[in-house]
MIFIMAR-262709 format. One line per 2 residues: their letters; for each residue x, z, y of C-alpha. Coordinates in nm, 4 decimals. Each point is the difference from the previous one (the first is absolute). Example, Ala and Ser with C-alpha at 12.3 -4.5 7.8 and 13.67 -1.06 7.14 Angstrom:
<nodes>
as = 1.2300 0.7800 -0.4500 | 0.1370 -0.0660 0.3440
</nodes>
This chain:
<nodes>
xx = 9.9865 10.1716 26.1293 | -0.1490 -0.1229 0.3261
xx = -0.0152 0.3751 0.1451 | 0.4146 -0.0207 -0.0423
xx = -0.0029 -0.3813 0.1405 | -0.1880 0.1402 0.2971
xx = 0.2090 0.2746 0.0578 | 0.3337 -0.2420 -0.0251
xx = -0.1341 -0.1744 0.2935 | -0.1032 0.2538 0.2070
xx = 0.3603 0.1160 -0.0206 | 0.1420 -0.3020 0.0209
xx = -0.2163 -0.0522 0.3761 | 0.1077 0.3697 0.0839
xx = 0.3649 -0.1409 -0.0317 | -0.0848 -0.3061 0.1704
xx = -0.1484 0.2232 0.3075 | 0.2734 0.2312 -0.0214
xx = 0.2805 -0.3042 0.0146 | -0.1626 -0.1842 0.2947
xx = -0.0137 0.3763 0.2060 | 0.3424 0.0679 -0.0995
xx = 0.0932 -0.4051 0.1807 | -0.2693 0.0786 0.2840
xx = 0.1995 0.2931 0.0917 | 0.3294 -0.1004 -0.0254
xx = -0.1245 -0.3203 0.2259 | -0.1722 0.2322 0.2484
xx = 0.2661 0.2789 -0.0111 | 0.1424 -0.0683 0.3283
xx = -0.3851 0.0555 0.1717 | -0.0200 0.3160 -0.2198
xx = 0.3412 0.1442 0.1226 | -0.1147 0.2626 0.3118
xx = 0.2425 0.2282 -0.0202 | 0.3062 -0.0922 0.2666
xx = -0.1317 0.0595 0.3097 | 0.2597 -0.2205 0.2327
xx = 0.1212 0.1138 0.3579 | -0.2773 -0.2038 0.1687
xx = -0.2874 0.1373 -0.2218 | 0.1405 0.4102 0.0380
xx = 0.0482 -0.1112 0.3831 | -0.3611 -0.1251 0.0207
xx = -0.1726 0.2586 -0.1713 | 0.1962 0.3151 0.0365
xx = 0.2825 -0.0196 0.2964 | -0.1961 -0.2296 0.2501
xx = 0.1317 0.2857 0.2342 | 0.3717 -0.1263 -0.0396
xx = -0.1189 -0.3181 0.2404 | -0.2889 0.1132 0.2034
xx = 0.0474 0.0288 0.3705 | 0.2844 -0.2189 -0.0264
xx = 0.0945 -0.3634 0.0986 | 0.1339 -0.1404 -0.3247
xx = 0.1800 -0.3046 -0.0695 | -0.0025 -0.1120 -0.3642
xx = 0.2771 -0.2006 -0.2053 | -0.1485 -0.1344 -0.2634
xx = -0.0882 -0.3725 -0.2021 | -0.2682 -0.1009 -0.2145
xx = 0.1671 0.2301 -0.3079 | -0.1302 0.3420 0.2121
xx = -0.3044 0.0372 -0.1929 | -0.1952 0.3206 -0.0902
xx = -0.0899 0.0542 -0.3833 | -0.3052 -0.2487 0.0077
xx = 0.1836 -0.2978 0.1950 | -0.1149 0.0402 0.3134
xx = 0.2847 -0.0591 0.2844 | 0.1142 0.2673 0.1957
xx = 0.0280 -0.2162 0.3182 | -0.3736 -0.0083 -0.0749
xx = -0.0654 0.3323 -0.0424 | 0.1805 0.1028 0.3005
xx = -0.0789 -0.2282 0.2360 | -0.4153 0.0481 -0.1047
xx = 0.0087 0.3665 0.0256 | -0.0953 0.1612 0.2894
xx = 0.1803 0.2956 -0.0366 | 0.2901 -0.1777 0.0325
xx = 0.1673 -0.1529 0.2978 | 0.1981 -0.2819 -0.1412
xx = 0.2437 -0.1848 0.3136 | 0.2354 -0.2541 -0.2218
xx = 0.0781 -0.1206 -0.3779 | 0.4084 -0.0414 -0.0895
xx = 0.0337 -0.2148 -0.2580 | 0.3147 -0.0207 -0.2184
xx = 0.1718 -0.3767 -0.1387 | -0.2409 -0.2047 -0.1486
xx = -0.3154 0.0628 0.2840 | -0.2985 0.2028 -0.0583
xx = -0.1196 -0.2506 -0.2999 | 0.3417 -0.0307 -0.1469
xx = 0.0029 -0.3427 -0.0079 | 0.2901 -0.1201 0.2285
xx = 0.3238 -0.0326 -0.2304 | 0.2983 0.1815 -0.0105
xx = 0.2622 -0.0472 0.3371 | -0.3261 -0.1577 0.1613
xx = -0.1087 0.1787 0.3195 | -0.2630 0.1725 0.0696
xx = -0.2575 -0.0664 0.3145 | -0.2299 0.2528 0.1697
xx = -0.3663 -0.0425 -0.0111 | -0.3193 0.2164 -0.0925
xx = -0.2018 0.1105 -0.2489 | -0.2977 0.2184 0.0141
xx = -0.0165 -0.0175 0.3481 | 0.2984 0.1544 0.0600
xx = 0.3512 -0.1636 0.0985 | 0.3049 -0.0540 -0.2526
xx = 0.3520 0.0785 0.0789 | 0.2329 -0.1574 -0.2427
xx = 0.2933 0.1924 -0.1041 | 0.2367 -0.2551 -0.1410
xx = 0.1727 -0.2329 0.2349 | 0.1289 0.1145 0.3502
xx = -0.1796 0.2843 0.0142 | 0.1165 0.2314 -0.2879
xx = -0.0006 0.3147 0.1619 | -0.3257 0.0940 0.1785
xx = 0.1045 0.1057 0.3293 | -0.1203 0.1934 0.3418
xx = -0.2107 -0.2916 0.0500 | -0.1973 -0.0887 -0.3162
xx = -0.0325 0.3581 -0.0727 | -0.1454 0.0465 0.3439
xx = -0.3586 0.2251 -0.0236 | 0.0657 0.0852 -0.3457
xx = 0.0253 0.3212 -0.1522 | 0.0737 -0.0546 -0.3627
xx = 0.0581 -0.3085 -0.2332 | -0.1590 0.0604 -0.2968
xx = 0.1308 -0.2158 -0.3068 | -0.1782 -0.1088 -0.3101
xx = 0.1984 -0.2682 -0.1783 | 0.0784 -0.1055 -0.3330
xx = 0.3637 0.0049 -0.0801 | 0.1335 -0.1289 -0.3666
xx = 0.2901 0.2657 -0.0256 | 0.2735 -0.2450 0.0603
xx = 0.3063 0.0793 0.2821 | 0.0353 -0.3593 0.0891
xx = -0.3912 -0.0398 0.0995 | 0.0339 0.0162 0.3109
xx = -0.3724 0.2317 0.0679 | 0.2167 0.3064 0.0153
xx = 0.2635 -0.1514 0.2294 | -0.3084 -0.0341 0.2228
xx = -0.0804 0.3692 -0.0807 | 0.3522 0.1284 0.1304
xx = -0.0789 -0.2113 0.2897 | -0.3224 0.1485 0.0802
xx = 0.0948 0.3206 -0.0815 | 0.3247 -0.0590 0.2159
xx = -0.1987 -0.1236 0.3064 | -0.2654 0.2814 -0.0279
xx = 0.2630 0.2715 0.0032 | 0.1736 -0.1974 0.3292
xx = -0.4025 0.0219 0.1772 | -0.1072 0.3379 -0.1072
xx = -0.2534 -0.1471 -0.2329 | -0.1529 0.1376 -0.3539
xx = 0.0502 -0.2122 -0.2950 | -0.2720 0.0728 -0.2806
xx = 0.0430 -0.1225 -0.3081 | -0.3137 -0.0757 -0.2395
xx = 0.1803 0.0500 -0.3098 | -0.0302 -0.2846 -0.3007
xx = 0.1373 -0.0480 -0.3637 | 0.3285 -0.1798 -0.0509
xx = -0.0896 -0.2544 -0.2618 | 0.2913 -0.0070 -0.1640
xx = -0.0832 0.4247 -0.0783 | 0.1922 0.2963 0.1254
xx = 0.2426 0.0608 -0.2848 | 0.2282 -0.3839 0.0043
xx = 0.2763 0.0438 0.2582 | 0.2521 -0.2415 -0.0850
xx = 0.3236 -0.1658 0.1728 | 0.2431 0.0566 0.2613
xx = -0.0302 0.1287 0.3165 | 0.1250 -0.2608 0.2865
xx = 0.3105 0.0448 0.1839 | 0.0333 -0.0139 0.3812
xx = 0.1067 -0.3015 0.0593 | -0.2318 -0.1733 -0.1752
xx = -0.2622 0.1734 0.1782 | -0.2888 -0.2771 0.1342
xx = -0.3833 0.0211 0.0195 | -0.0206 -0.0396 -0.3612
xx = 0.2403 0.3085 -0.1079 | -0.1043 0.1935 0.3322
xx = -0.0831 0.2959 -0.2287 | 0.2464 0.1487 -0.1910
xx = -0.1599 0.0621 -0.3345 | 0.0605 -0.1427 -0.2906
xx = -0.1209 -0.3227 -0.0836 | -0.3468 0.1155 -0.2310
xx = -0.0339 0.2999 0.2115 | -0.2908 0.1441 -0.1931
xx = -0.2040 0.1776 0.3091 | -0.3184 -0.0773 0.1757
xx = 0.0285 -0.1254 0.3540 | -0.1301 0.3955 0.1091
xx = 0.3336 0.1348 -0.1882 | 0.2294 -0.3000 0.1547
xx = -0.1301 0.1005 0.3450 | 0.0805 0.3690 -0.0713
xx = 0.3749 -0.0810 -0.1423 | 0.0552 -0.2254 0.3222
xx = -0.1358 0.2450 0.2726 | 0.1741 0.2876 -0.2039
xx = 0.3584 -0.1558 -0.0864 | -0.0598 -0.1472 0.3451
xx = 0.1019 -0.4035 -0.0835 | -0.1429 -0.1052 0.3030
xx = 0.2740 -0.1633 0.2198 | -0.0919 0.2392 0.3072
xx = 0.0435 0.3352 -0.2234 | -0.3577 0.0886 0.1266
xx = -0.2278 0.1224 -0.2315 | -0.3880 -0.0336 0.0769
xx = -0.2988 0.2242 -0.0516 | -0.1275 -0.1077 -0.3441
xx = -0.2883 0.0621 -0.1812 | -0.1215 -0.0878 -0.3396
xx = -0.3127 -0.0478 -0.1649 | 0.0485 0.0443 -0.3372
xx = -0.1988 -0.1814 -0.3109 | -0.1633 0.1678 -0.2623
xx = 0.0356 -0.0171 -0.3479 | 0.2599 -0.2493 0.0239
xx = 0.2835 0.0814 -0.2935 | 0.3968 -0.0925 -0.0026
xx = -0.0098 -0.1615 -0.3325 | -0.3065 -0.2281 0.1371
xx = 0.0731 -0.3372 0.0001 | -0.2360 -0.2749 0.2103
xx = -0.2217 -0.0469 -0.3160 | -0.0411 0.3650 -0.0758
xx = -0.1244 0.0372 0.3526 | -0.3421 -0.1938 -0.0586
xx = 0.1053 -0.1226 0.3883 | -0.0822 -0.3500 0.0858
xx = 0.2924 -0.2098 0.0866 | 0.0292 -0.1829 0.3343
xx = 0.2950 -0.2166 0.0600 | 0.2948 0.1052 0.2479
xx = 0.1501 -0.3065 -0.0086 | -0.0621 -0.3676 -0.0443
xx = 0.1684 0.0681 -0.3314 | -0.0892 0.3116 -0.1434
xx = -0.3590 -0.0863 -0.0845 | -0.0138 0.2716 -0.2834
xx = 0.1367 0.3290 -0.0812 | 0.1881 -0.1761 -0.2630
xx = 0.2121 -0.1955 0.2249 | 0.1015 0.2826 0.1327
xx = 0.2262 0.0900 -0.3047 | 0.1105 -0.3700 0.0133
xx = 0.1222 0.0390 0.3412 | 0.1539 0.3099 -0.0928
xx = 0.1863 -0.1645 -0.2622 | 0.0640 -0.3585 0.1371
xx = 0.0042 0.0332 0.3597 | 0.3809 0.0412 0.0217
xx = 0.0451 -0.3259 -0.2312 | -0.2205 -0.1859 0.2536
xx = 0.2192 0.0643 0.2829 | 0.2732 -0.2113 -0.1214
xx = -0.2078 -0.3182 -0.0704 | 0.1603 -0.0969 -0.3530
xx = -0.3218 0.0338 -0.1954 | -0.3472 -0.0135 0.0040
xx = -0.1818 0.3075 0.0050 | -0.3680 -0.1306 0.0177
xx = -0.0350 -0.0318 0.3703 | -0.2457 -0.3206 -0.0262
xx = -0.1729 0.1311 -0.2912 | -0.3474 0.1675 -0.0468
xx = 0.2443 0.2924 -0.1553 | 0.2679 0.0754 0.3094
xx = 0.3080 0.2224 -0.1212 | -0.1298 -0.0498 -0.3735
xx = 0.2138 -0.2766 -0.0780 | 0.3380 -0.0654 -0.0350
xx = 0.1438 -0.3307 -0.0924 | 0.2117 -0.3341 0.0858
xx = 0.0320 -0.3457 -0.1292 | 0.3916 0.0287 -0.0067
xx = 0.0771 0.3272 -0.1484 | 0.0554 0.1599 -0.3275
xx = -0.1901 0.2527 -0.1070 | 0.0752 0.0275 -0.3877
xx = 0.1921 0.3285 0.0347 | -0.2260 0.1580 0.2724
xx = -0.1281 0.3556 -0.1430 | -0.4063 -0.0078 -0.0354
xx = -0.0439 0.3672 0.0023 | 0.0237 0.2708 0.1938
xx = -0.1430 0.3635 0.0717 | -0.3699 -0.1007 0.1548
xx = 0.0420 -0.3638 0.0186 | 0.0081 -0.3441 -0.2368
xx = 0.1488 -0.3350 0.1093 | -0.2447 -0.2584 -0.2389
xx = 0.1366 -0.3542 -0.0277 | -0.2090 -0.2468 0.1753
xx = -0.0256 -0.2859 0.2425 | -0.1643 0.0382 0.3195
xx = -0.0786 -0.1981 0.3141 | 0.0184 0.0829 0.3798
xx = -0.2260 -0.1865 0.2247 | 0.2632 0.0503 0.2614
xx = 0.3186 0.1640 0.0560 | 0.3157 -0.0519 -0.2195
xx = -0.0736 -0.2406 -0.2526 | -0.3256 -0.0598 0.0822
xx = -0.2365 -0.2554 -0.1901 | 0.2579 -0.0145 -0.3007
xx = -0.0348 0.2374 -0.3319 | 0.2582 0.2105 0.0263
xx = 0.1227 0.2001 -0.3354 | 0.0864 0.3635 0.0456
xx = -0.1988 0.3114 -0.0692 | -0.3190 0.1739 0.1194
xx = 0.0668 0.3753 0.0843 | -0.2391 0.2055 -0.2132
xx = -0.0218 0.3838 0.1424 | -0.0985 0.3198 -0.1934
xx = -0.0684 0.3129 0.2061 | 0.2583 0.1536 -0.0382
xx = 0.1118 0.3271 0.2044 | 0.3872 -0.0625 -0.1617
xx = -0.0162 -0.3451 0.1092 | 0.2894 -0.0760 0.2698
xx = -0.1003 -0.3726 0.1824 | 0.2720 -0.0197 0.2520
xx = 0.2918 0.1093 -0.2949 | -0.1920 -0.2627 -0.2921
xx = 0.0389 -0.2237 0.3062 | 0.3569 0.0125 0.0843
xx = 0.0188 -0.0049 -0.4180 | -0.1585 -0.3449 -0.0454
xx = 0.1979 -0.1101 0.3085 | 0.3116 0.0589 -0.1652
xx = -0.0913 -0.1340 -0.3446 | -0.1014 -0.2788 0.1698
xx = 0.3212 -0.0696 0.2043 | 0.1960 0.0697 -0.3864
xx = -0.1866 -0.2696 -0.0971 | 0.0455 -0.2281 0.2588
xx = 0.3404 0.0618 0.2234 | -0.1226 -0.2904 0.1948
xx = -0.2574 0.1819 0.2045 | 0.1680 0.1502 0.1828
xx = 0.2399 -0.2877 0.1764 | 0.0297 -0.0842 0.3072
xx = -0.2065 -0.2829 -0.0996 | -0.3121 0.1928 -0.0743
xx = 0.0562 0.3031 0.2298 | -0.0800 -0.0047 0.3282
xx = 0.2007 0.2756 0.2386 | -0.3144 0.0451 0.1664
xx = -0.1698 0.0907 -0.3689 | 0.3273 0.2361 -0.0641
xx = -0.0685 0.2341 0.3243 | -0.3901 0.0306 -0.0708
xx = 0.0829 0.0761 -0.3401 | 0.2538 0.2418 0.1289
xx = -0.2633 0.1293 0.2463 | -0.3041 0.0368 -0.2620
xx = 0.2391 0.1638 -0.2115 | 0.1708 0.2230 0.2713
xx = 0.3829 -0.0527 -0.1567 | 0.2419 -0.3104 -0.0131
xx = 0.0936 0.2083 -0.3270 | -0.2479 -0.1396 -0.2489
xx = 0.0623 -0.3509 0.0732 | 0.3359 0.0001 -0.0163
xx = 0.0010 0.2007 -0.3323 | -0.1920 -0.2789 -0.1776
xx = 0.1836 -0.3064 0.1739 | 0.3064 0.1974 -0.1879
xx = -0.1981 0.0155 -0.3430 | 0.0121 0.3454 -0.0373
xx = -0.1989 0.1552 -0.2678 | -0.3487 0.1615 0.0382
xx = 0.0993 0.3426 -0.0223 | 0.1542 -0.0647 0.3114
xx = -0.2730 -0.1999 0.1828 | -0.2013 0.3793 -0.1214
xx = 0.2554 0.2162 0.1920 | -0.0537 -0.2118 0.3172
xx = -0.3401 -0.0506 0.0033 | -0.0598 0.3873 0.0142
xx = 0.2687 0.0468 0.2332 | -0.1632 0.3010 0.2374
xx = -0.2678 0.0775 -0.2376 | 0.0340 0.3412 -0.0581
xx = 0.0682 0.0877 0.3426 | -0.3048 -0.1360 0.0977
xx = -0.2180 0.1759 -0.2753 | 0.1279 0.3366 0.1194
xx = -0.1181 -0.1048 0.3452 | -0.3463 -0.1577 -0.1389
xx = -0.0455 0.3429 -0.1598 | -0.0645 0.1710 0.3438
xx = -0.2741 -0.2234 0.1177 | -0.2578 -0.0827 -0.3396
xx = -0.3408 0.0926 0.0759 | -0.1414 -0.0902 -0.3731
</nodes>
């Protein structure tokens, strides 16, 4: 009997140890994941010749890091093999703290001057590219057409093509993965800095693939191509969401503090442009909520492929309805490659308007908001369809206008 009790105790202890190890491994899996080598890692270890004996400018911000979290700007600044002359930064500045739309001033970091490419100077010209042989790009895009990093990329390629400067892309993962492609392509009359690259709203490309596409399709305004080099990643596969990579996330802008907020902005960003509901800006989960004290949510669908809306209250610290307890929903996302965030957001908007027709009245909707929504979506047909109370099926059709043609173009430039 004593022997049996001891064996049971030993078995129990063994199970506890095994359970603890499983939890420990689960908690530290990002630290154990060394399978993915980013473009910057490949460059520094295997392909340093790509940048050696060249005067370099670097287009980056704090999201440009290696797999160990060291900023690319720091690595290149301190490496005696590399002649780094300038650092170019996009919207939100190097530390990604400047709110959307606000100007970014020039500065310096790691002893290297910073030049803003967001503001009066969006296309690098002959003066700013003087004494530069190549521009290295290492920045974390989020996979959404309206996010202006890829617009700055297009203008960078354009400026370099104009001045015979090489562009070197250090590739990085698309945080939404490489399989989700969703949305319409923008109409030419709605071309703007938030719809400059004519992809679907969710393009499913890495920044290296986008650069190849911009250059190969000659989407630059001057219709010139640059000398383009891509330093590919190793170990990344198209099915991988950010969480599958084991890589650390650095905020890419003030309201994209986590990889999960990328899914939120992909879903609710268009709705937010209308200024008619809160989308969680001012909370600790920006783009993670949708709500209003004045709306009827009773008949709103709560389940979508890859997303679920859970009823809740939330209180923004700033922004719309700040200081108030706002009834609405918290968005919960699954890691699904079948998720269509852009289309889902427009379906949520369509149902909101059906339940609350006054939402799009002249009293609630400003012309400036309408113009911005149309620029972001790249068309005025979607908002008109929602205003006309058209069924969800019609919204889905309009929300994917041009998708098949884009997929055909995209196939030519996929690297993984």
